[in-house]
C-alpha positions in Angstrom: 230.1 169.0 -31.9 232.5 166.3 -30.8 230.6 162.9 -30.7 232.2 161.9 -27.3 231.2 165.2 -25.8 227.6 164.8 -27.1 227.4 161.3 -25.6 228.4 162.7 -22.2 225.9 165.5 -22.4 223.0 163.0 -23.3 223.9 160.7 -20.4 224.1 163.7 -18.1 220.7 164.9 -19.3 219.2 161.5 -18.6 220.7 161.5 -15.1 219.3 165.0 -14.4 215.9 163.8 -15.8 215.8 161.0 -13.2 216.6 163.5 -10.4 213.8 165.8 -11.5 211.4 162.9 -11.7 212.3 161.9 -8.1 211.7 165.5 -7.0 208.3 165.6 -8.6 207.2 162.2 -7.1 208.6 163.2 -3.7 206.7 166.5 -3.7 203.4 164.7 -3.5 204.4 163.4 -0.1 205.1 166.9 1.3 202.2 167.8 3.7 204.1 169.8 6.3 207.4 170.6 8.0 208.0 167.0 9.2 207.7 165.7 5.7 209.9 168.4 4.2 212.7 168.0 6.8 212.6 164.3 7.9 210.3 162.6 5.4 207.6 162.2 8.0 209.9 159.7 9.9 208.7 156.9 7.7 211.7 156.0 5.6 213.2 152.5 5.2 216.7 151.3 6.0 217.9 151.0 2.4 217.1 154.6 1.6 218.4 155.9 4.9 221.6 153.9 4.8 222.5 154.9 1.3 221.5 158.5 1.9 223.6 158.7 5.1 226.6 157.3 3.3 226.2 159.3 0.1 225.7 162.5 2.2 228.7 161.6 4.4 231.1 160.9 1.5 230.4 163.8 -0.9 232.6 164.9 -3.8 235.8 164.3 -1.8 235.3 160.6 -2.1 235.7 160.6 -5.9 237.8 163.7 -6.5 239.6 164.1 -3.1 240.2 160.5 -1.9 241.2 159.2 -5.3 243.7 162.0 -5.6 244.9 161.4 -2.0 245.4 157.7 -2.8 247.7 158.7 -5.6 249.7 161.1 -3.5 249.9 159.1 -0.2 250.0 155.5 -1.5 249.3 152.7 1.0 249.0 155.1 4.0 245.8 156.4 2.4 244.0 153.3 3.5 244.0 154.7 7.1 241.2 156.9 5.9 239.2 153.8 5.0 239.9 152.2 8.4 238.9 155.4 10.3 235.7 156.0 8.3 234.6 152.3 8.6 235.1 152.4 12.4 233.2 155.7 12.7 230.3 154.4 10.7 230.1 151.1 12.7 230.3 152.9 16.1 227.6 155.4 15.0 225.1 152.8 13.7 225.9 150.2 16.4 226.0 152.3 19.6 224.5 155.7 18.9 221.8 155.5 16.3 219.1 153.6 18.2 219.6 155.7 21.4 219.4 158.9 19.3 216.3 157.7 17.4 214.5 156.8 20.6 215.2 160.1 22.3 214.6 162.4 19.3 211.2 160.6 18.7 210.3 161.1 22.4 211.1 164.8 22.1 209.3 165.1 18.8 212.4 166.6 17.3 212.8 167.2 13.5 216.1 169.1 13.7 219.3 168.8 15.8 218.8 172.1 17.6 215.2 170.7 18.4 216.8 167.7 19.9 219.3 169.6 22.0 216.7 172.1 23.2 214.4 169.3 24.4 217.1 167.1 25.8 218.3 169.8 28.3 214.7 171.1 28.9 216.0 174.6 28.0 214.1 177.5 29.4 215.7 180.0 27.0 216.4 179.9 23.3 220.2 180.5 23.8 221.2 176.9 23.0 218.9 176.8 19.9 220.2 180.1 18.6 223.8 179.0 19.1 223.4 175.6 17.5 221.4 176.9 14.5 223.9 179.8 13.9 227.0 177.6 13.9 225.1 175.1 11.8 224.3 177.7 9.1 227.8 179.1 9.1 229.6 175.8 8.5 227.0 174.4 6.2 227.4 177.3 3.9 231.1 176.8 3.9 230.7 173.0 3.3 228.1 173.6 0.5 230.5 176.1 -1.0 233.2 173.5 -1.1 230.9 171.1 -2.8 229.9 173.6 -5.4 233.6 174.3 -5.9 234.3 170.6 -6.5 231.4 170.5 -9.0 233.2 173.1 -11.0 236.4 171.2 -10.8 234.6 168.0 -11.9 233.0 169.6 -14.9 236.3 171.2 -16.0 238.4 168.0 -15.6 235.8 165.5 -17.0 233.9 167.5 -19.6 236.3 170.3 -20.4 233.6 172.8 -19.4 234.6 176.1 -17.8 234.8 175.9 -14.0 232.2 178.7 -13.4 229.7 177.3 -15.9 230.1 173.8 -14.5 229.6 175.0 -10.9 226.5 176.9 -12.0 225.0 173.9 -13.9 225.5 171.6 -10.9 224.2 174.2 -8.5 220.9 174.8 -10.4 220.3 171.1 -10.9 220.4 170.2 -7.2 218.6 173.4 -6.1 215.7 172.6 -8.4 214.9 169.1 -7.2 215.3 170.0 -3.6 213.1 173.0 -4.0 210.4 170.7 -5.4 210.6 167.7 -3.1 212.5 168.6 0.1 214.0 165.9 2.3 212.2 163.0 0.6 213.6 164.0 -2.7 217.0 164.3 -1.1 216.9 160.8 0.4 215.4 159.1 -2.7 217.9 160.8 -5.0 220.7 159.8 -2.5 219.6 156.2 -2.9 219.7 156.4 -6.6 223.0 158.4 -6.6 224.5 156.1 -3.9 223.9 153.1 -6.0 225.7 154.8 -9.0 228.6 155.7 -6.7 228.8 152.2 -5.2 228.9 150.2 -8.5 231.0 152.7 -10.3 233.7 152.9 -7.7 233.8 149.2 -6.9 234.0 148.1 -10.5 236.5 150.7 -11.8 239.7 149.5 -10.1 238.9 146.0 -11.2 238.5 147.0 -14.8 241.7 149.2 -14.6 243.7 146.4 -12.9 242.9 143.8 -15.6 243.4 146.4 -18.4 246.8 147.6 -17.2 250.1 146.0 -18.0 250.6 145.6 -14.3 253.8 143.6 -14.4 254.9 142.1 -11.1 252.2 143.9 -9.0 251.1 147.0 -7.3 253.8 147.1 -4.6 256.6 146.7 -7.0 255.1 149.3 -9.3 254.9 151.8 -6.4 258.4 151.0 -5.2 259.8 151.7 -8.7 258.3 155.2 -8.5 258.9 156.0 -4.8 259.5 153.4 -2.1 257.8 155.5 0.5 254.5 155.0 -1.2 254.3 151.4 0.1 255.0 152.4 3.7 251.6 151.9 5.4 252.8 153.6 8.6 253.7 156.9 6.9 256.1 158.2 4.3 258.3 160.5 6.5 261.6 159.6 8.2 260.2 161.5 11.2 258.2 158.9 13.3 256.2 161.6 15.0 255.1 163.1 11.7 254.0 159.7 10.6 252.0 159.2 13.7 250.2 162.5 13.3 249.6 161.7 9.6 248.0 158.4 10.5 245.8 160.1 13.2 244.8 162.8 10.7 243.7 160.3 8.1 241.9 157.9 10.5 240.3 160.5 12.7 238.2 161.8 9.7 235.8 159.0 10.8 235.0 161.0 14.0 232.7 163.1 11.8 230.2 160.3 11.6 229.6 160.3 15.4 226.9 163.0 15.5 227.2 165.3 12.5 223.7 166.8 11.9 223.6 166.0 8.2 224.0 162.3 9.0 222.0 162.1 12.2 218.9 163.8 10.8 218.6 160.6 8.8 218.3 158.6 12.0 215.4 160.8 12.9 213.8 160.0 9.5 214.0 156.2 9.7 210.8 154.3 10.2 211.7 152.6 13.5 214.7 151.3 15.5 214.5 147.8 14.0 215.4 149.3 10.6 218.7 150.6 12.1 220.0 147.0 12.6 219.5 146.3 8.9 220.8 149.6 7.8 224.0 149.2 9.8 225.4 146.5 7.5 224.4 148.3 4.3 226.2 151.4 5.5 229.3 149.5 6.6 229.7 147.5 3.4 229.1 150.7 1.4 231.8 152.5 3.3 234.4 149.7 3.2 234.1 149.0 -0.5 233.7 152.5 -1.9 236.5 154.1 0.3 238.9 151.3 -0.4 238.1 151.4 -4.1 238.7 155.2 -4.2 242.2 154.9 -2.6 243.0 151.9 -4.9 242.0 153.9 -8.0 244.5 156.6 -6.9 247.2 154.1 -6.4 246.7 152.5 -9.8 246.7 155.9 -11.4 250.0 156.7 -9.7 251.5 153.6 -11.2 250.1 154.1 -14.7 250.6 157.9 -15.2 253.8 158.8 -13.2 257.4 157.8 -13.2 260.2 158.0 -10.7 261.4 161.5 -10.0 258.2 163.2 -11.4 256.1 165.6 -9.3 252.7 163.7 -9.1 250.8 167.0 -8.9 252.2 168.2 -12.2 250.9 165.1 -13.9 247.7 164.4 -11.9 246.6 167.9 -10.9 246.7 169.7 -7.6 246.4 167.1 -4.9 245.7 164.6 -7.6 242.3 166.0 -8.3 242.4 164.9 -12.0 243.0 161.2 -11.2 239.4 160.1 -11.8 239.0 161.9 -15.1 242.4 160.7 -16.4 241.8 157.1 -15.5 238.3 156.9 -16.8 239.3 158.5 -20.1 242.2 156.1 -20.5 240.5 152.8 -19.6 236.7 153.2 -20.3 234.6 153.7 -23.5 233.0 157.1 -23.9 229.5 155.9 -22.7 231.0 154.7 -19.4 233.1 157.8 -19.0 229.8 159.7 -19.3 228.3 157.6 -16.6 231.2 158.4 -14.4 230.6 162.1 -14.9 227.1 161.4 -13.5 228.6 159.4 -10.7 230.9 162.3 -9.7 228.0 164.7 -9.7 226.0 162.1 -7.7 228.6 162.2 -4.9 228.6 166.0 -4.9 224.9 166.6 -5.2 223.9 164.0 -2.6 225.8 166.1 0.0 224.6 169.5 -1.3 221.0 168.6 -1.2 221.1 167.3 2.4 223.1 170.3 3.6 220.8 172.9 2.1 217.8 171.3 3.7 219.6 171.2 7.0 220.5 174.9 6.7 216.9 175.7 5.7 215.6 173.8 8.8 217.9 175.9 11.0 216.6 179.1 9.6 213.0 178.2 9.2 212.3 175.9 12.1 214.9 176.9 14.7 214.9 180.7 14.2 211.7 181.8 12.5 209.2 179.3 14.0 210.5 178.4 17.4 211.8 181.9 18.3 209.8 184.5 16.5 206.6 182.8 15.4 206.0 179.9 17.9 202.3 179.7 17.1 202.5 179.4 13.3 201.4 176.1 11.9 204.0 173.7 10.3 201.9 173.6 7.1 202.3 177.3 6.6 206.1 177.2 6.8 206.8 175.2 3.6 207.0 178.3 1.4 209.3 180.0 3.9 211.5 176.9 4.1 212.0 176.9 0.3 212.9 180.6 0.3 215.5 179.9 3.1 216.9 177.0 1.0 217.4 179.4 -2.0 219.1 182.1 0.2 221.5 179.5 1.7 222.3 178.1 -1.7 223.1 181.4 -3.3 225.3 182.4 -0.3 227.3 179.2 -0.8 227.6 179.8 -4.5 229.0 183.3 -3.9 231.6 181.9 -1.5 232.6 179.1 -3.9 233.2 181.7 -6.7 235.3 183.9 -4.3 237.3 180.8 -3.2 238.1 179.9 -6.8 239.2 183.5 -7.5 241.2 184.1 -4.3 242.9 180.6 -4.1 243.2 178.9 -7.5 245.7 176.5 -6.1 243.5 175.3 -3.2 243.4 171.5 -2.5 239.9 170.2 -3.0 240.3 167.4 -0.4 241.3 169.6 2.5 238.8 172.4 1.7 236.0 169.9 1.9 237.5 168.4 5.1 237.6 171.9 6.7 233.8 172.3 6.2 233.2 168.7 7.4 235.5 169.2 10.4 233.8 172.4 11.4 230.3 170.8 11.6 231.7 167.6 13.2 233.9 169.3 15.9 231.0 171.5 16.9 228.2 168.9 17.1 229.7 165.4 17.5 231.1 165.9 21.0 227.8 167.4 22.1 225.7 164.5 20.6 228.0 161.9 22.1 228.0 163.4 25.6 224.2 164.0 25.5 223.6 160.3 24.6 226.0 158.7 27.1 226.3 161.0 30.1 223.4 162.1 32.2 225.7 164.7 33.9 226.1 166.7 30.7 224.4 170.1 31.0 223.1 172.8 28.8 225.9 175.2 29.7 228.4 172.3 29.0 226.9 171.8 25.6 227.1 175.5 24.7 230.7 175.7 25.9 231.5 172.6 23.9 230.0 173.9 20.7 231.7 177.3 21.0 235.0 175.5 21.7 234.7 173.2 18.7 233.8 176.1 16.4 236.7 178.3 17.5 239.2 175.4 17.7 238.6 174.4 14.0 239.5 178.0 13.0 242.5 178.2 15.4 244.0 174.8 14.4 243.5 175.6 10.7 244.7 179.2 10.5 247.0 179.5 13.5 248.6 176.3 14.7 249.3 175.0 11.2 251.4 178.1 10.6 253.5 177.9 13.8 257.2 177.4 13.3 258.5 174.0 14.3 255.2 172.3 15.2 253.1 173.5 12.2 253.9 170.5 10.1 252.6 168.2 12.8 249.3 170.1 13.0 249.0 170.1 9.2 249.4 166.3 9.2 247.0 165.9 12.1 244.5 168.4 10.5 241.8 170.1 12.5 239.1 167.6 13.4 240.9 165.3 16.0 242.3 168.1 18.2 239.2 170.3 17.9 237.0 167.3 18.8 239.2 166.4 21.8 239.2 170.0 23.2 235.5 170.4 22.7 234.8 167.1 24.6 237.1 168.2 27.4 235.5 171.6 27.8 232.0 170.2 27.7 232.9 167.8 30.5 234.6 170.4 32.7 231.8 173.0 32.3 229.2 170.4 33.0 231.0 169.5 36.3 230.9 173.1 37.3 227.4 173.7 36.1 225.4 170.4 36.5 222.3 169.7 34.4 218.8 170.5 35.7 217.2 167.8 37.8 214.1 167.6 35.7 216.2 167.1 32.5 218.1 164.2 34.1 214.8 162.6 35.3 213.3 162.9 31.8 216.3 161.1 30.3 216.1 158.3 32.9 212.4 157.8 32.1 213.0 157.6 28.4 215.9 155.2 28.8 213.9 153.0 31.2 211.2 152.5 28.6 211.4 149.2 26.7 
C-alpha cells in the first residue's frame, strides 16, 4: 500500500474515532425528545455559533466555493459579502426574538413554532411545513452525500460510490447514537478544523508560490475579466444579476430551519450576543479564504487561453485537492481530507436530525399520537433518521448516474435555496409583522417551494432571459415572490385576534 495513502487513512480513522467518541458521550445526555432534537436548550454560545456556521456552510464551502473562486475571480467575493451580511442580520436582529418566542411556545421544531405562533386550530400548517421540510432536506442531504463521493475521489483516489457510502455511514452512526447534542459537539470540533484549515491554507500557498508581481497581475495575465469585481461580462445587466445571485445566497441565513433550530437550543438570550461575533468572524475569514484559495489555484495551475474546467475539474471542484497536494506535506493533506469531510458531515448530521424531527415530532406525535410521551419517541426518531438518510443516499446515487457533469456548487445551492425560500420569508414575517396570518404563511411556503422549481427548471431555460435567471439563480427571486404572496394573502385573510394578543404579550415581557 502506498505510504501517503496509508497516512491519509490513519488520519481519517483518528478523525472518525473522535466523532464516535463525541456520539457516545453525547448519548448519555439523551433523556427525551427535547434532548435529542435541541440538546435540552442548554447549549453554550461557542458550540451553537460554530454549529450554526458549520451547518450553514457545508461541503460547498470547501469544494464549491473554492472552485467558484477559481472560475469567477474577484467577483466571487460577493458571496462573502452576502453571507456575512446574512449572518450578522440573523444574529443581531432575529435570533433573540426567535429564541424568546420559541421558548414561550415550548417549541422544539420549526413547525412547532409556526403552529404555536398562529394558534392554529388545525394541523394543516404543521403538515405543510413538515412535508416541504422533508422533501428539500432529502434533496439537500443527497447533494452533501454527492459531494462526499466527489471529495473522496479527488482527494483520496477512492471510487465515488465507495467514498459516498463511507461518509454516509460515518455520519449516520454518530447521529444515531447521540442525536442533536452529538451533532452540535461534532460541529464544534469540525468547525474548528474547517476554520484553521481554511484560514491558514491560502497564507501557506501564497508564501510558497512564485507569485511574481502579485495576484491581480497574475489573474490579468490569464484573463483580465477575472479581476473585474463588478462582473466579467460586457453586458452590465448580466453583471448585475450575477452580483445579486452571488450575494443573495446570504438570504438563506434569515430563517432556515437547520440554522434556527440552533437558536432554540442555546442556553439563553445573553449567549446570542456572544455567539454573534464568533459566527461573524468565522464567516468572514473562512469564506474569504475559500475564494482566495480558488484564485491562487487559478494563477498557479492555469494559463491564458486554457479552459479552467479542463484543468481544475467541473466548476473547479478539484481545486482544493490539487492545491493541498501541491503545497502541503502528506500529513497535512490527510488533515485536509478530514476537514472536507467535516464541512460535509456537519451539514448532513443537522439536516438528518431536522428531517427526523419533522417525521417523528410533527407527523407521528403531534398528529397521530398526541398523547404519547416524549421519552417513548427516541426509538422512533432514530428509525426516522435512518429512513431519511437512505432515501437521500439513493437520490445521490441516481444523481451521479443521470448527471455525471453536474456542478457541485449549484446542486448544493438548489437544496439550500429550496429550504430558504420556503421558510425564511415566513420566519421573517412572523417575527416582525403582527399582521402576518396562518393562511399568509401557508401561501408563502407553497409559493417559495414552487418558485424554486419554476425558476430552476423553467425560467433558466427561457430564450433571451434565461442567462439572466441563471446568473441570478433561484433563491433571490423565489424569496421575493414568497414574501410578497405572504403579505398579500395576510392582508386578505388577517390573523386571529387571539394570536396577535399572544404575540403582544410575549413581546411586552422584559
